[in-house]
PDB file with SEQRES, HELIX, SHEET and CRYST1 records, atoms N, CA, C and O in Angstrom:
SEQRES   1 A   71  MET PRO ALA CYS LEU THR TYR SER PRO GLY TRP ARG TYR          
SEQRES   2 A   71  THR PHE VAL MET ASN ASP CYS SER THR ALA HIS ARG VAL          
SEQRES   3 A   71  LYS VAL LEU TYR GLY ASP GLY THR ASP VAL PRO CYS GLN          
SEQRES   4 A   71  GLU VAL ALA ALA ARG ASN TRP PHE THR PHE PRO GLY TYR          
SEQRES   5 A   71  GLY THR THR GLY ASN THR VAL GLU GLY ILE VAL LEU CYS          
SEQRES   6 A   71  ASP PRO THR GLU GLY ALA                                      
SHEET    1 AA1 3 LEU A   5  PRO A   9  0                                        
SHEET    2 AA1 3 TYR A  13  ASN A  18 -1                                        
SHEET    3 AA1 3 ASN A  45  PRO A  50 -1                                        
SHEET    1 AA2 3 GLN A  39  VAL A  41  0                                        
SHEET    2 AA2 3 HIS A  24  TYR A  30 -1                                        
SHEET    3 AA2 3 VAL A  59  LEU A  64 -1                                        
CRYST1    1.000    1.000    1.000  90.00  90.00  90.00 P 1           1          
ATOM      1  N   MET A   1       0.678 -14.946  16.977  1.00  0.00           N  
ATOM      2  CA  MET A   1      -0.573 -14.253  16.765  1.00  0.00           C  
ATOM      3  C   MET A   1      -1.544 -14.674  17.868  1.00  0.00           C  
ATOM      4  O   MET A   1      -1.785 -15.866  18.060  1.00  0.00           O  
ATOM      5  N   PRO A   2      -2.097 -13.706  18.589  1.00  0.00           N  
ATOM      6  CA  PRO A   2      -3.077 -14.066  19.618  1.00  0.00           C  
ATOM      7  C   PRO A   2      -4.306 -14.737  19.004  1.00  0.00           C  
ATOM      8  O   PRO A   2      -4.764 -14.341  17.932  1.00  0.00           O  
ATOM      9  N   ALA A   3      -4.829 -15.736  19.676  1.00  0.00           N  
ATOM     10  CA  ALA A   3      -6.003 -16.455  19.181  1.00  0.00           C  
ATOM     11  C   ALA A   3      -7.240 -15.563  19.109  1.00  0.00           C  
ATOM     12  O   ALA A   3      -8.197 -15.886  18.405  1.00  0.00           O  
ATOM     13  N   CYS A   4      -7.225 -14.455  19.826  1.00  0.00           N  
ATOM     14  CA  CYS A   4      -8.382 -13.549  19.827  1.00  0.00           C  
ATOM     15  C   CYS A   4      -8.415 -12.647  18.587  1.00  0.00           C  
ATOM     16  O   CYS A   4      -9.359 -11.875  18.418  1.00  0.00           O  
ATOM     17  N   LEU A   5      -7.399 -12.733  17.718  1.00  0.00           N  
ATOM     18  CA  LEU A   5      -7.390 -12.014  16.437  1.00  0.00           C  
ATOM     19  C   LEU A   5      -7.714 -13.003  15.335  1.00  0.00           C  
ATOM     20  O   LEU A   5      -7.009 -13.997  15.163  1.00  0.00           O  
ATOM     21  N   THR A   6      -8.769 -12.742  14.593  1.00  0.00           N  
ATOM     22  CA  THR A   6      -9.168 -13.627  13.509  1.00  0.00           C  
ATOM     23  C   THR A   6      -9.464 -12.800  12.268  1.00  0.00           C  
ATOM     24  O   THR A   6      -9.592 -11.577  12.337  1.00  0.00           O  
ATOM     25  N   TYR A   7      -9.571 -13.476  11.138  1.00  0.00           N  
ATOM     26  CA  TYR A   7      -9.894 -12.775   9.901  1.00  0.00           C  
ATOM     27  C   TYR A   7     -10.845 -13.608   9.061  1.00  0.00           C  
ATOM     28  O   TYR A   7     -10.925 -14.830   9.182  1.00  0.00           O  
ATOM     29  N   SER A   8     -11.563 -12.893   8.206  1.00  0.00           N  
ATOM     30  CA  SER A   8     -12.519 -13.530   7.313  1.00  0.00           C  
ATOM     31  C   SER A   8     -12.311 -12.932   5.922  1.00  0.00           C  
ATOM     32  O   SER A   8     -12.744 -11.808   5.666  1.00  0.00           O  
ATOM     33  N   PRO A   9     -11.652 -13.672   5.016  1.00  0.00           N  
ATOM     34  CA  PRO A   9     -11.372 -13.117   3.693  1.00  0.00           C  
ATOM     35  C   PRO A   9     -12.557 -13.265   2.742  1.00  0.00           C  
ATOM     36  O   PRO A   9     -13.330 -14.220   2.825  1.00  0.00           O  
ATOM     37  N   GLY A  10     -12.673 -12.320   1.862  1.00  0.00           N  
ATOM     38  CA  GLY A  10     -13.678 -12.359   0.803  1.00  0.00           C  
ATOM     39  C   GLY A  10     -13.123 -11.665  -0.422  1.00  0.00           C  
ATOM     40  O   GLY A  10     -12.078 -11.019  -0.345  1.00  0.00           O  
ATOM     41  N   TRP A  11     -13.794 -11.785  -1.539  1.00  0.00           N  
ATOM     42  CA  TRP A  11     -13.257 -11.188  -2.766  1.00  0.00           C  
ATOM     43  C   TRP A  11     -13.259  -9.668  -2.695  1.00  0.00           C  
ATOM     44  O   TRP A  11     -12.391  -9.023  -3.283  1.00  0.00           O  
ATOM     45  N   ARG A  12     -14.219  -9.088  -1.988  1.00  0.00           N  
ATOM     46  CA  ARG A  12     -14.302  -7.632  -1.921  1.00  0.00           C  
ATOM     47  C   ARG A  12     -13.643  -7.059  -0.667  1.00  0.00           C  
ATOM     48  O   ARG A  12     -12.939  -6.052  -0.742  1.00  0.00           O  
ATOM     49  N   TYR A  13     -13.866  -7.688   0.471  1.00  0.00           N  
ATOM     50  CA  TYR A  13     -13.333  -7.204   1.750  1.00  0.00           C  
ATOM     51  C   TYR A  13     -12.747  -8.361   2.542  1.00  0.00           C  
ATOM     52  O   TYR A  13     -13.171  -9.508   2.407  1.00  0.00           O  
ATOM     53  N   THR A  14     -11.763  -8.033   3.370  1.00  0.00           N  
ATOM     54  CA  THR A  14     -11.251  -8.962   4.372  1.00  0.00           C  
ATOM     55  C   THR A  14     -11.461  -8.297   5.721  1.00  0.00           C  
ATOM     56  O   THR A  14     -10.942  -7.210   5.974  1.00  0.00           O  
ATOM     57  N   PHE A  15     -12.218  -8.948   6.577  1.00  0.00           N  
ATOM     58  CA  PHE A  15     -12.508  -8.402   7.892  1.00  0.00           C  
ATOM     59  C   PHE A  15     -11.556  -8.998   8.913  1.00  0.00           C  
ATOM     60  O   PHE A  15     -11.392 -10.216   8.981  1.00  0.00           O  
ATOM     61  N   VAL A  16     -10.928  -8.137   9.709  1.00  0.00           N  
ATOM     62  CA  VAL A  16     -10.070  -8.580  10.808  1.00  0.00           C  
ATOM     63  C   VAL A  16     -10.813  -8.264  12.098  1.00  0.00           C  
ATOM     64  O   VAL A  16     -11.141  -7.108  12.367  1.00  0.00           O  
ATOM     65  N   MET A  17     -11.076  -9.294  12.890  1.00  0.00           N  
ATOM     66  CA  MET A  17     -11.808  -9.142  14.132  1.00  0.00           C  
ATOM     67  C   MET A  17     -10.846  -9.241  15.320  1.00  0.00           C  
ATOM     68  O   MET A  17      -9.994 -10.127  15.383  1.00  0.00           O  
ATOM     69  N   ASN A  18     -11.006  -8.317  16.245  1.00  0.00           N  
ATOM     70  CA  ASN A  18     -10.192  -8.301  17.455  1.00  0.00           C  
ATOM     71  C   ASN A  18     -11.107  -8.557  18.640  1.00  0.00           C  
ATOM     72  O   ASN A  18     -11.840  -7.668  19.073  1.00  0.00           O  
ATOM     73  N   ASP A  19     -11.062  -9.769  19.159  1.00  0.00           N  
ATOM     74  CA  ASP A  19     -11.847 -10.115  20.344  1.00  0.00           C  
ATOM     75  C   ASP A  19     -10.972 -10.064  21.600  1.00  0.00           C  
ATOM     76  O   ASP A  19     -11.331 -10.609  22.644  1.00  0.00           O  
ATOM     77  N   CYS A  20      -9.826  -9.401  21.479  1.00  0.00           N  
ATOM     78  CA  CYS A  20      -8.899  -9.256  22.610  1.00  0.00           C  
ATOM     79  C   CYS A  20      -9.366  -8.119  23.528  1.00  0.00           C  
ATOM     80  O   CYS A  20     -10.268  -7.357  23.180  1.00  0.00           O  
ATOM     81  N   SER A  21      -8.745  -8.020  24.687  1.00  0.00           N  
ATOM     82  CA  SER A  21      -9.081  -6.947  25.624  1.00  0.00           C  
ATOM     83  C   SER A  21      -8.239  -5.691  25.370  1.00  0.00           C  
ATOM     84  O   SER A  21      -8.433  -4.672  26.033  1.00  0.00           O  
ATOM     85  N   THR A  22      -7.309  -5.761  24.415  1.00  0.00           N  
ATOM     86  CA  THR A  22      -6.491  -4.596  24.055  1.00  0.00           C  
ATOM     87  C   THR A  22      -6.466  -4.439  22.538  1.00  0.00           C  
ATOM     88  O   THR A  22      -6.749  -5.382  21.799  1.00  0.00           O  
ATOM     89  N   ALA A  23      -6.127  -3.243  22.088  1.00  0.00           N  
ATOM     90  CA  ALA A  23      -6.004  -2.972  20.661  1.00  0.00           C  
ATOM     91  C   ALA A  23      -4.731  -3.627  20.120  1.00  0.00           C  
ATOM     92  O   ALA A  23      -3.764  -3.832  20.854  1.00  0.00           O  
ATOM     93  N   HIS A  24      -4.749  -3.952  18.823  1.00  0.00           N  
ATOM     94  CA  HIS A  24      -3.577  -4.505  18.149  1.00  0.00           C  
ATOM     95  C   HIS A  24      -3.438  -3.861  16.774  1.00  0.00           C  
ATOM     96  O   HIS A  24      -4.431  -3.564  16.111  1.00  0.00           O  
ATOM     97  N   ARG A  25      -2.179  -3.649  16.352  1.00  0.00           N  
ATOM     98  CA  ARG A  25      -1.896  -3.167  15.002  1.00  0.00           C  
ATOM     99  C   ARG A  25      -1.605  -4.387  14.135  1.00  0.00           C  
ATOM    100  O   ARG A  25      -0.718  -5.184  14.439  1.00  0.00           O  
ATOM    101  N   VAL A  26      -2.369  -4.519  13.048  1.00  0.00           N  
ATOM    102  CA  VAL A  26      -2.247  -5.685  12.182  1.00  0.00           C  
ATOM    103  C   VAL A  26      -2.289  -5.269  10.720  1.00  0.00           C  
ATOM    104  O   VAL A  26      -2.663  -4.147  10.376  1.00  0.00           O  
ATOM    105  N   LYS A  27      -1.890  -6.215   9.868  1.00  0.00           N  
ATOM    106  CA  LYS A  27      -2.110  -6.050   8.439  1.00  0.00           C  
ATOM    107  C   LYS A  27      -2.339  -7.417   7.825  1.00  0.00           C  
ATOM    108  O   LYS A  27      -1.999  -8.449   8.402  1.00  0.00           O  
ATOM    109  N   VAL A  28      -2.928  -7.394   6.636  1.00  0.00           N  
ATOM    110  CA  VAL A  28      -3.257  -8.613   5.907  1.00  0.00           C  
ATOM    111  C   VAL A  28      -2.125  -8.931   4.945  1.00  0.00           C  
ATOM    112  O   VAL A  28      -1.561  -8.032   4.320  1.00  0.00           O  
ATOM    113  N   LEU A  29      -1.795 -10.209   4.826  1.00  0.00           N  
ATOM    114  CA  LEU A  29      -0.800 -10.667   3.856  1.00  0.00           C  
ATOM    115  C   LEU A  29      -1.518 -11.261   2.650  1.00  0.00           C  
ATOM    116  O   LEU A  29      -2.406 -12.102   2.790  1.00  0.00           O  
ATOM    117  N   TYR A  30      -1.119 -10.807   1.463  1.00  0.00           N  
ATOM    118  CA  TYR A  30      -1.740 -11.267   0.218  1.00  0.00           C  
ATOM    119  C   TYR A  30      -0.764 -12.136  -0.562  1.00  0.00           C  
ATOM    120  O   TYR A  30       0.447 -11.918  -0.518  1.00  0.00           O  
ATOM    121  N   GLY A  31      -1.292 -13.110  -1.270  1.00  0.00           N  
ATOM    122  CA  GLY A  31      -0.474 -14.043  -2.032  1.00  0.00           C  
ATOM    123  C   GLY A  31       0.365 -13.389  -3.112  1.00  0.00           C  
ATOM    124  O   GLY A  31       1.453 -13.872  -3.425  1.00  0.00           O  
ATOM    125  N   ASP A  32      -0.120 -12.305  -3.685  1.00  0.00           N  
ATOM    126  CA  ASP A  32       0.631 -11.646  -4.756  1.00  0.00           C  
ATOM    127  C   ASP A  32       1.586 -10.574  -4.248  1.00  0.00           C  
ATOM    128  O   ASP A  32       2.207  -9.869  -5.044  1.00  0.00           O  
ATOM    129  N   GLY A  33       1.709 -10.444  -2.926  1.00  0.00           N  
ATOM    130  CA  GLY A  33       2.634  -9.463  -2.360  1.00  0.00           C  
ATOM    131  C   GLY A  33       2.065  -8.069  -2.192  1.00  0.00           C  
ATOM    132  O   GLY A  33       2.792  -7.160  -1.790  1.00  0.00           O  
ATOM    133  N   THR A  34       0.785  -7.870  -2.487  1.00  0.00           N  
ATOM    134  CA  THR A  34       0.170  -6.558  -2.272  1.00  0.00           C  
ATOM    135  C   THR A  34       0.460  -6.111  -0.852  1.00  0.00           C  
ATOM    136  O   THR A  34       0.273  -6.872   0.097  1.00  0.00           O  
ATOM    137  N   ASP A  35       0.916  -4.876  -0.709  1.00  0.00           N  
ATOM    138  CA  ASP A  35       1.260  -4.354   0.610  1.00  0.00           C  
ATOM    139  C   ASP A  35       0.205  -3.345   1.037  1.00  0.00           C  
ATOM    140  O   ASP A  35      -0.050  -2.368   0.333  1.00  0.00           O  
ATOM    141  N   VAL A  36      -0.397  -3.579   2.170  1.00  0.00           N  
ATOM    142  CA  VAL A  36      -1.376  -2.648   2.724  1.00  0.00           C  
ATOM    143  C   VAL A  36      -0.818  -2.100   4.031  1.00  0.00           C  
ATOM    144  O   VAL A  36      -0.032  -2.772   4.700  1.00  0.00           O  
ATOM    145  N   PRO A  37      -1.216  -0.884   4.402  1.00  0.00           N  
ATOM    146  CA  PRO A  37      -0.712  -0.312   5.653  1.00  0.00           C  
ATOM    147  C   PRO A  37      -1.251  -1.040   6.884  1.00  0.00           C  
ATOM    148  O   PRO A  37      -2.338  -1.618   6.869  1.00  0.00           O  
ATOM    149  N   CYS A  38      -0.465  -0.989   7.929  1.00  0.00           N  
ATOM    150  CA  CYS A  38      -0.909  -1.510   9.221  1.00  0.00           C  
ATOM    151  C   CYS A  38      -2.050  -0.640   9.737  1.00  0.00           C  
ATOM    152  O   CYS A  38      -2.075   0.572   9.526  1.00  0.00           O  
ATOM    153  N   GLN A  39      -2.978  -1.275  10.407  1.00  0.00           N  
ATOM    154  CA  GLN A  39      -4.108  -0.556  10.987  1.00  0.00           C  
ATOM    155  C   GLN A  39      -4.305  -1.016  12.419  1.00  0.00           C  
ATOM    156  O   GLN A  39      -4.103  -2.185  12.747  1.00  0.00           O  
ATOM    157  N   GLU A  40      -4.702  -0.079  13.264  1.00  0.00           N  
ATOM    158  CA  GLU A  40      -5.014  -0.453  14.640  1.00  0.00           C  
ATOM    159  C   GLU A  40      -6.459  -0.918  14.701  1.00  0.00           C  
ATOM    160  O   GLU A  40      -7.376  -0.228  14.255  1.00  0.00           O  
ATOM    161  N   VAL A  41      -6.638  -2.102  15.261  1.00  0.00           N  
ATOM    162  CA  VAL A  41      -7.975  -2.647  15.456  1.00  0.00           C  
ATOM    163  C   VAL A  41      -8.259  -2.583  16.954  1.00  0.00           C  
ATOM    164  O   VAL A  41      -7.603  -3.253  17.751  1.00  0.00           O  
ATOM    165  N   ALA A  42      -9.227  -1.781  17.317  1.00  0.00           N  
ATOM    166  CA  ALA A  42      -9.556  -1.582  18.721  1.00  0.00           C  
ATOM    167  C   ALA A  42     -10.043  -2.882  19.353  1.00  0.00           C  
ATOM    168  O   ALA A  42     -10.509  -3.790  18.665  1.00  0.00           O  
ATOM    169  N   ALA A  43      -9.928  -2.949  20.657  1.00  0.00           N  
ATOM    170  CA  ALA A  43     -10.407  -4.116  21.402  1.00  0.00           C  
ATOM    171  C   ALA A  43     -11.896  -4.322  21.145  1.00  0.00           C  
ATOM    172  O   ALA A  43     -12.676  -3.370  21.118  1.00  0.00           O  
ATOM    173  N   ARG A  44     -12.276  -5.595  20.957  1.00  0.00           N  
ATOM    174  CA  ARG A  44     -13.676  -5.966  20.726  1.00  0.00           C  
ATOM    175  C   ARG A  44     -14.276  -5.236  19.529  1.00  0.00           C  
ATOM    176  O   ARG A  44     -15.435  -4.822  19.553  1.00  0.00           O  
ATOM    177  N   ASN A  45     -13.465  -5.086  18.480  1.00  0.00           N  
ATOM    178  CA  ASN A  45     -13.899  -4.365  17.286  1.00  0.00           C  
ATOM    179  C   ASN A  45     -13.360  -5.066  16.058  1.00  0.00           C  
ATOM    180  O   ASN A  45     -12.722  -6.112  16.175  1.00  0.00           O  
ATOM    181  N   TRP A  46     -13.606  -4.505  14.869  1.00  0.00           N  
ATOM    182  CA  TRP A  46     -13.128  -5.084  13.620  1.00  0.00           C  
ATOM    183  C   TRP A  46     -12.684  -3.972  12.691  1.00  0.00           C  
ATOM    184  O   TRP A  46     -13.041  -2.808  12.875  1.00  0.00           O  
ATOM    185  N   PHE A  47     -11.894  -4.347  11.681  1.00  0.00           N  
ATOM    186  CA  PHE A  47     -11.427  -3.402  10.673  1.00  0.00           C  
ATOM    187  C   PHE A  47     -11.558  -4.073   9.308  1.00  0.00           C  
ATOM    188  O   PHE A  47     -11.356  -5.280   9.178  1.00  0.00           O  
ATOM    189  N   THR A  48     -11.897  -3.282   8.300  1.00  0.00           N  
ATOM    190  CA  THR A  48     -12.068  -3.791   6.951  1.00  0.00           C  
ATOM    191  C   THR A  48     -10.833  -3.490   6.109  1.00  0.00           C  
ATOM    192  O   THR A  48     -10.454  -2.331   5.943  1.00  0.00           O  
ATOM    193  N   PHE A  49     -10.213  -4.534   5.582  1.00  0.00           N  
ATOM    194  CA  PHE A  49      -9.106  -4.431   4.636  1.00  0.00           C  
ATOM    195  C   PHE A  49      -9.631  -4.795   3.248  1.00  0.00           C  
ATOM    196  O   PHE A  49     -10.728  -5.340   3.128  1.00  0.00           O  
ATOM    197  N   PRO A  50      -8.860  -4.500   2.199  1.00  0.00           N  
ATOM    198  CA  PRO A  50      -9.280  -4.949   0.866  1.00  0.00           C  
ATOM    199  C   PRO A  50      -9.363  -6.471   0.805  1.00  0.00           C  
ATOM    200  O   PRO A  50      -8.650  -7.176   1.519  1.00  0.00           O  
ATOM    201  N   GLY A  51     -10.240  -6.958  -0.055  1.00  0.00           N  
ATOM    202  CA  GLY A  51     -10.368  -8.386  -0.263  1.00  0.00           C  
ATOM    203  C   GLY A  51      -9.328  -8.890  -1.252  1.00  0.00           C  
ATOM    204  O   GLY A  51      -8.420  -8.156  -1.640  1.00  0.00           O  
ATOM    205  N   TYR A  52      -9.467 -10.135  -1.652  1.00  0.00           N  
ATOM    206  CA  TYR A  52      -8.488 -10.739  -2.559  1.00  0.00           C  
ATOM    207  C   TYR A  52      -8.784 -10.463  -4.020  1.00  0.00           C  
ATOM    208  O   TYR A  52      -7.954 -10.760  -4.879  1.00  0.00           O  
ATOM    209  N   GLY A  53      -9.950  -9.899  -4.325  1.00  0.00           N  
ATOM    210  CA  GLY A  53     -10.255  -9.514  -5.701  1.00  0.00           C  
ATOM    211  C   GLY A  53     -10.688 -10.681  -6.562  1.00  0.00           C  
ATOM    212  O   GLY A  53     -10.927 -11.787  -6.078  1.00  0.00           O  
ATOM    213  N   THR A  54     -10.782 -10.404  -7.852  1.00  0.00           N  
ATOM    214  CA  THR A  54     -11.297 -11.401  -8.794  1.00  0.00           C  
ATOM    215  C   THR A  54     -10.235 -11.881  -9.773  1.00  0.00           C  
ATOM    216  O   THR A  54     -10.558 -12.526 -10.771  1.00  0.00           O  
ATOM    217  N   THR A  55      -8.965 -11.571  -9.494  1.00  0.00           N  
ATOM    218  CA  THR A  55      -7.901 -11.926 -10.442  1.00  0.00           C  
ATOM    219  C   THR A  55      -6.989 -13.042  -9.939  1.00  0.00           C  
ATOM    220  O   THR A  55      -5.871 -13.191 -10.431  1.00  0.00           O  
ATOM    221  N   GLY A  56      -7.448 -13.825  -8.970  1.00  0.00           N  
ATOM    222  CA  GLY A  56      -6.672 -14.971  -8.513  1.00  0.00           C  
ATOM    223  C   GLY A  56      -5.773 -14.717  -7.318  1.00  0.00           C  
ATOM    224  O   GLY A  56      -5.026 -15.610  -6.918  1.00  0.00           O  
ATOM    225  N   ASN A  57      -5.820 -13.524  -6.734  1.00  0.00           N  
ATOM    226  CA  ASN A  57      -5.032 -13.254  -5.536  1.00  0.00           C  
ATOM    227  C   ASN A  57      -5.616 -14.066  -4.374  1.00  0.00           C  
ATOM    228  O   ASN A  57      -6.736 -14.567  -4.469  1.00  0.00           O  
ATOM    229  N   THR A  58      -4.868 -14.193  -3.292  1.00  0.00           N  
ATOM    230  CA  THR A  58      -5.318 -14.914  -2.105  1.00  0.00           C  
ATOM    231  C   THR A  58      -4.974 -14.111  -0.859  1.00  0.00           C  
ATOM    232  O   THR A  58      -4.058 -13.289  -0.877  1.00  0.00           O  
ATOM    233  N   VAL A  59      -5.698 -14.346   0.206  1.00  0.00           N  
ATOM    234  CA  VAL A  59      -5.352 -13.806   1.519  1.00  0.00           C  
ATOM    235  C   VAL A  59      -4.634 -14.925   2.246  1.00  0.00           C  
ATOM    236  O   VAL A  59      -5.200 -15.996   2.465  1.00  0.00           O  
ATOM    237  N   GLU A  60      -3.380 -14.676   2.622  1.00  0.00           N  
ATOM    238  CA  GLU A  60      -2.538 -15.700   3.251  1.00  0.00           C  
ATOM    239  C   GLU A  60      -2.603 -15.675   4.771  1.00  0.00           C  
ATOM    240  O   GLU A  60      -2.211 -16.643   5.422  1.00  0.00           O  
ATOM    241  N   GLY A  61      -3.096 -14.577   5.344  1.00  0.00           N  
ATOM    242  CA  GLY A  61      -3.184 -14.471   6.790  1.00  0.00           C  
ATOM    243  C   GLY A  61      -3.062 -13.038   7.251  1.00  0.00           C  
ATOM    244  O   GLY A  61      -3.127 -12.104   6.453  1.00  0.00           O  
ATOM    245  N   ILE A  62      -2.884 -12.875   8.559  1.00  0.00           N  
ATOM    246  CA  ILE A  62      -2.669 -11.561   9.146  1.00  0.00           C  
ATOM    247  C   ILE A  62      -1.424 -11.630  10.013  1.00  0.00           C  
ATOM    248  O   ILE A  62      -1.051 -12.693  10.509  1.00  0.00           O  
ATOM    249  N   VAL A  63      -0.791 -10.483  10.187  1.00  0.00           N  
ATOM    250  CA  VAL A  63       0.396 -10.407  11.035  1.00  0.00           C  
ATOM    251  C   VAL A  63       0.290  -9.185  11.930  1.00  0.00           C  
ATOM    252  O   VAL A  63      -0.329  -8.182  11.574  1.00  0.00           O  
ATOM    253  N   LEU A  64       0.909  -9.290  13.102  1.00  0.00           N  
ATOM    254  CA  LEU A  64       1.033  -8.143  13.985  1.00  0.00           C  
ATOM    255  C   LEU A  64       2.093  -7.213  13.441  1.00  0.00           C  
ATOM    256  O   LEU A  64       3.103  -7.664  12.902  1.00  0.00           O  
ATOM    257  N   CYS A  65       1.871  -5.918  13.579  1.00  0.00           N  
ATOM    258  CA  CYS A  65       2.823  -4.917  13.108  1.00  0.00           C  
ATOM    259  C   CYS A  65       3.629  -4.373  14.274  1.00  0.00           C  
ATOM    260  O   CYS A  65       3.183  -4.365  15.422  1.00  0.00           O  
ATOM    261  N   ASP A  66       4.806  -3.930  13.951  1.00  0.00           N  
ATOM    262  CA  ASP A  66       5.617  -3.182  14.898  1.00  0.00           C  
ATOM    263  C   ASP A  66       4.804  -1.944  15.280  1.00  0.00           C  
ATOM    264  O   ASP A  66       4.180  -1.340  14.408  1.00  0.00           O  
ATOM    265  N   PRO A  67       4.792  -1.548  16.547  1.00  0.00           N  
ATOM    266  CA  PRO A  67       3.988  -0.392  16.965  1.00  0.00           C  
ATOM    267  C   PRO A  67       4.278   0.889  16.179  1.00  0.00           C  
ATOM    268  O   PRO A  67       3.416   1.764  16.097  1.00  0.00           O  
ATOM    269  N   THR A  68       5.468   1.013  15.603  1.00  0.00           N  
ATOM    270  CA  THR A  68       5.803   2.242  14.870  1.00  0.00           C  
ATOM    271  C   THR A  68       5.592   2.108  13.373  1.00  0.00           C  
ATOM    272  O   THR A  68       5.644   3.112  12.662  1.00  0.00           O  
ATOM    273  N   GLU A  69       5.353   0.884  12.860  1.00  0.00           N  
ATOM    274  CA  GLU A  69       5.181   0.676  11.433  1.00  0.00           C  
ATOM    275  C   GLU A  69       3.866   1.285  10.959  1.00  0.00           C  
ATOM    276  O   GLU A  69       2.808   1.018  11.528  1.00  0.00           O  
ATOM    277  N   GLY A  70       3.938   2.095   9.925  1.00  0.00           N  
ATOM    278  CA  GLY A  70       2.762   2.705   9.345  1.00  0.00           C  
ATOM    279  C   GLY A  70       2.164   3.808  10.190  1.00  0.00           C  
ATOM    280  O   GLY A  70       1.054   4.264   9.916  1.00  0.00           O  
ATOM    281  N   ALA A  71       2.878   4.243  11.208  1.00  0.00           N  
ATOM    282  CA  ALA A  71       2.351   5.308  12.085  1.00  0.00           C  
ATOM    283  C   ALA A  71       2.527   6.664  11.452  1.00  0.00           C  
ATOM    284  O   ALA A  71       2.145   7.675  12.041  1.00  0.00           O  
TER     285      ALA A  71                                                      
END                                                                             
């Protein structure tokens, strides 16, 4: 994972920030296995994913997606 990709989890939203010079396709990993689609985060931009909620779920991290996944 490039160091220029970071995330900030919250109960309502998880923000993925891309401070890289190129766009990246990423998705958030949740502790309960919730699957969300990959999203392209433009260079020097951010994308909002669902948060972890109020039922004990957790955000475990973010992963890069295959360029064709979720396209």
